[in-house]
N, C-alpha and C positions, 0 to 999 in steps of 0.2 A: 526373345530370349526370356527378359524379365517378366512378361505377363505371363509365360509357359510356368515359370518356376512360382508364381503368385498362385496360379491356378491349381499346381501340384499341393501347395499349402493349404487351400481351402478343401481340398480333398482329404487333408489329413497326413499326405505323404511328405510335404515339404519339411517338417520340423526333423523327420529321421533323415531326410536326404541332405539338409544342411548340415547335420551331425556328422553324416558319413564324408562329405567334403571336408569339413574341418578336421576329422580325424585323420583323413588321407594326407591333408597338408601337414600335419602335426608329426605324422610318421616319416614323411618325406624330409621335413626340416630337421628332424632327429638324425636321419640316415646322412645327410649332406653336412650336418654338423660334425661328424666323424673325421672330416677333411680337416678340421681343426686340431685332430688329437694325434700325438706322436705315436701312440698304439696303432695308428691306422694310416695316418698320412705317408710316412715313408715306403711302407709297403706299396701303397697305391701308386706313388710316383714311380718306384722301382718297376713294377710289373707295367705300368703305362708306358715308360721309356722303352722298356723290352719289347712290348707289343709294337709300338711305334718304328722301333729300328728293325724289327723283323719284318714288317709289313712294307717299309719303305724299301727295304733290299729287294724283297721277292717282286715288289710291284715294278721297280727297275729294272730287274733281270728278265722278268717273264715279258714286259713291253718291249723291250731291247730285242728278245728273242723273236718275238711274235711280229714285232712292225720292221725289224731291220735285218733280221738273220734269215727267217723262215718265210716262205712265200706259198705255203701249201697248208690246207686246213688239216689234213691228216696230221702232217708232220707238228703242226701247233698244237693240236689236241694231245698226240703222244708225249710231246715235250712237257705241257702242262701236267699230264697225269704221271709221267716219270718223276719229275720234281715234287709233286704231292706225295708219291709212294716214298721217295727218299725223306720226307719229312716226317712220314708216319712211321717207318721202320725202327726208329729207336724207341718209340712207346711200346711196341712189341718186346724188346729185348731189355729194355732199362727201366720200365715203369715199376716193376717189381722192387728192384733193388732201390730205386729212389723212395719208394713209400716206405722201406724198412729203415733206410737210413734216415728220413725225416722223422720217424716215431722214434728213433734211438737216440738222435742227437739234437742239438739246438737247431731249430729250423732256420734261425736267423744267420748262423754262422754258414749254414749250407748255401744260403740265397747269396751270401757274400763270395763264397767260391764260384757259384755259377756265374755271377756278374763278372768275375775276374776272367772266367773262361770266355765271356762273350766278346770281351776285346779282342783275345787272340782270333777268334771267330770272324769278327769283322775285319780283321787284318787279312784274312784270307779272302773274304768274300769282296773286299775293296779292291785286292790286288787283281781278282777276276774281272770286275768292272773295267779297270783300266786296260787290262790287256786285250779285252775284247773291244773296247773303244778303239785302242789302237790298231785294230785291224785283226788281230791274232784270235779269231772268233773259238776256234775249238779248244785251244789252251784255257782261255777265259772262261769258256762256259764249263770245263772241267773243274777250275777253281770255284766258279759261283755255285756249281752243283754239290761240290764238297762242302762249302758252307751252308747250303741247305740242309745237308745231312747232319752236319754239326750243330745248326740251330735246332733240328730234332732232338738231339741229345740235351740241348740246353733245356728245351721246353719240358722233355720228359721228366728232368730233374726239378724244374721249377713248377711245373704245373700242379703237382700235389699238394705242394706246400702253399700256395698262394691261396688256397681254399682252407687247407687244413690248419693254418696258422690262426684264421679268423676266431675260432672258438677259443683259443687261448688269450687272445687280445681284446676279444669283445664280449660284451654281456649277451645272454641267451636271446634277449629280445631285439639285439642289434646285428645278428649273423645274417639274417635275411637281408637287411637293409645294406650291410657290408658288402654280400654276395652281389647284389644288385649293382651297387657303386662299382665293384671289381668289374663285373660284365660290361656295365655301361661305358666304364672307363677305357676297358679294352677296345670295344667298338670305336669309341672316340679316337682312340690313338691309331686304329686301323684306318678311320676316316682321314685323320690328318697326313698319316704316312701315305696312303692312297693318293690324296690330292696333289702333296708334293712329290711323290714318286713319278706322277703323271707328267709333270711340268719340269722338273730339276733335271740338270744335264747329268750326264752319266759321271763324268770326272769330279762334278761337285758332290754327287750322292756317295761316292767313296769316301769324302772327306767328312760328310755328315754322319755317317754310320758310326765312323770311328769316335767323333767328338760325343754323340750320344751315348755309345756304349761306356765311355769313360764316366759321362755324369750320372747315368744309372749307378755304376758302381760306387760312386760317391754318395748317392741317396741310401743305397743299401747299407750302408755303413751306419745309418741313423735308426734302423730297425730294432726295437727292444728285444731282447733275449726271448726265445721260446723254448725253454728247456724240455727234455723228455718228462713224460708223466706216465706213471705205471711203470711195469717192470721192465727191464732191459732186455731187448731181443738179442736172439742168436742170428745175425745176419747171413743170409744164404746170398752166394755170389752166382749161382748157376742160373742163367736168365729164363731156362726152361721150367725146371723145377719149381723155383721161386714163384714164377708167374702162375703156375698151375695151382700150388698152394694158396697163393694170394688170391685167385678168383674162388677156388672152394671154398676159402674161409669167409667170403663175402656173399656170394651168391646164394647160400643157402638161407639167408636171412630174407623173407619175402618181399618187405619193403624195399630193400636196397636191390633185390633182383629185379623188381618191377622198374624202380627208378633208373637203374643202368640199362636195361632193356629199351625203355623208352628214349633215354638219352641217345644209346647207341642207333635205333632207328632213325633219329633226328640226324646224327652225323654221318649215317649212311645216305640220306636225302643230301646232306651238305656237301659230301664228297662229290657227288654226281653234278652238284650245282656249280661247285668250285671248279670243276675240271672243263665243264662245256660252257660256263658263262664267258669267258674272254674270247675263245673262237668264235661263239654265237654272236658277240657283239661285233667283231669285225667282219664276218663272212655272210651271216643272215641279215643283221641290221645294218651292215655295211657303213660302220661307224669308227672314227679315227680314234686315237688312244685317249685323246681328251674327253671325249663322250664316255669312252668306257670309265675314265677316271671319275667322271661327273656321277655316273650311274652306280658305281661301287661305293663313292662316297655316300650319296643319297641311301644307299642299302645300309651302311654302317650307321648313319643317324637314325635310320628306323629301327634297327636292333637295339640302339643305345635307348631310345624312347619306349620299346617294348620292356627292356629290363627295368626301367625307372616305373613304368607305369604298372606293371604287375605288382611291385612292391607298396605302390599307393592303394591298389585294388585288395590286397591282402592285409593291409595294415600292419606289416612287420609280421604276420603269422605264417610260418612254413606250411604250405598246403598246396595240392594238385588241383584245387577246386576248379580253377579256370583252364588247366592245360587241355583237356579234351577239346573245348570250344576253340581255344587258341589254335591247335594243330589242324583242326578240320578248316578254319578260317584260312589257315595257311595254304591248305591245299586248294582250296577254291580260287585263291590268288595265282597259285601256280599255273592251274589250268587257265585262267584268264590271261596271264603271261604268254602262255604256250600259243595259244589262238591269235592273241595281237600279233606274235613274231610271223604268222602264216600270211603270206600273200604281201610281206612287208614291201613298200615300194623302194627297190633297192638304188643305190647311188650310181650315176652314170659309170659306165665300165672303165676301170682303171683309177677310180676316184673313192675316196670315203667321205662321209658326211663329217663336217665340222660342228661344233656344240651348236652355233646359231642355225647352221641349216637343218640340223637334226630336230631341235625343239620346234621349228616352223612347220614341221610334218604333222598334220591334226592328230594322228594316233599316237605321237611320241608322248603327249601328256598321259595318256592312258597306260602305255608302258611303264612310265616312271611312276605311276600310282600303284600299279599292280607290284612293282618291286618293292616300293615302301611298305605296301601290305603284308608282302610275304616276310619283310624283315621285322615289322613290328609285332607280327604274331608269332614268329619264330622266337624273339626275345621273350615275349611273354611266356611261352612254353617251357623253355628250357632252363631258365633262371631258378624257379622253384624247386626244380628237380636236382639242381646242383647242391642247393641249401638242404635237401633231404640227405645229402651223402656225408655232410659235416655236423648234421645236429641230432642224428638218431643212432650215432655211436658214440662210445666214450672218447675222450680228446687224444687218449695214446693210441686210438685206432683211425683217426681221420685221415691221416697221410694214405695209410696203406688202402683205406676204402677208395679214395680218390684215385690212387694209382692203379687198382683193379677196374675201375670204371674206365680209366685212360687205356688200359690193355684191350678191354672189351670194345671200347670205341673204335681203337687202333684196328682191331679185326673187322668192324663193321664198315669202315671207312675204306679199306682195303678192297672189300667185297665191292662196294660202291665203286671204286676206280677200276677194278677188273671188269666189273659189269658194263661199265663206260665203254672200255676198249671193245668187248665182246659185241655189244650192241652196234658200236660204230662198224666194226668189220662185217656185221650182218646188214649194214646199209641203213640203220635207222637214223633219222635226223636227229638233231639236238631238240626240235620242237616236240617230236614225239617222246624222247627221253624225259623230257618235262612232265608228260602225262605219266610216266611211269613213277615218278618221284611222287606225284599228286596222289597216285593209288596207295602209296605206302602210309599216307598220313591218317586215314582210319584205323590202321594197325597201331599207331602212335597212339592215337587218341583212345583206344581200348585200353592199351597197356597203361596210359595215364588215369584213366576211369578206375581201373582195378587198384591202382596206388592209391587213389582218392578214398576208395570205399575201404581200403585196408587200414589207412591211417588217419584219415580225418574224421 
């Protein structure tokens, strides 16, 4: 390694290479330094705990349903798709209102209201977990799915704010780093929530989600005010007309149109992956819930790594420079994962692989590498695009811009969810659905390249 760097230096490239490395380190240290600042840390903790709680609850719910209630691949996939759709629905109906309110009122105050509501939502969800655990599965599932719907409402209001508040609290050259930290923190929270959700007992999870919701509310009290900037808006409460006006006012701006389209293609692919992955792990890879937990945890680590890595490569500048290559690489890893799943040596009938038995399969290492590759390149692709949404408009429009993105993303994810169900009815296997996702990556790369040419 050292001799290779010395050789580059002799060729005249070493000095610039070392300068780039040192500059990247400096950028990353500056971004991590935000974690010491009150203008960023309470927001980071609040969104971290919210993402952790959301993911812990959903992991416990879905794994309980898949491994303890249902015993049919079609039913498992339908349940996952229905739960996903419930979580998406509020983004259709409420994102426009959420964006208007966030750009009209103190964003920190809205966050505190949302976090207060989270405590009530988790009371409903925890009750569902306990009732299902006691054997009343139908009533328990109804309450748990109701909590998923309300968590969607929670996210619809919190989502625009967690990005839109950054330009108000951070300097312009800190926004990309702050966005990367929010993204990497979110996926780290998903990692911890997934791992804990895969091992914790249902009755213990019911207690944890309530405690975490309360701690998140306390953290939200420390977020500095983020008052309205610009003129006061006349808020429209009609979800359909306000959504249409919001999208129309945003999508005519070329750079935002391209960024939102690219992000939406990404989340269309993400919806397919989310819906098919857990049934695929159980029924194709014949792995138990602990293996599934390990795989999702590694995936979350990969996204977090990609989120931080792209910030270092871009040296703090908001740019789509690496987005096309990132999403094309993501497509290649998805193809590899698809082919690795084919002819997988299934566990003996009536059994599932545990973690140690799964890892002993020679192909398992390649499966994990492919998953990590999908995650890292996905994180590298999407983080700069979110930064575009908050840095290319005035501060009094950021929340509405993110909200417009959320509405379009929700539509894209719905299309992805419906497509999964249609393809499943047509008899397409999960392995072949992965190839369809991979085929969408060049479209995302094309959109990202057009964005790069338009803005960079």
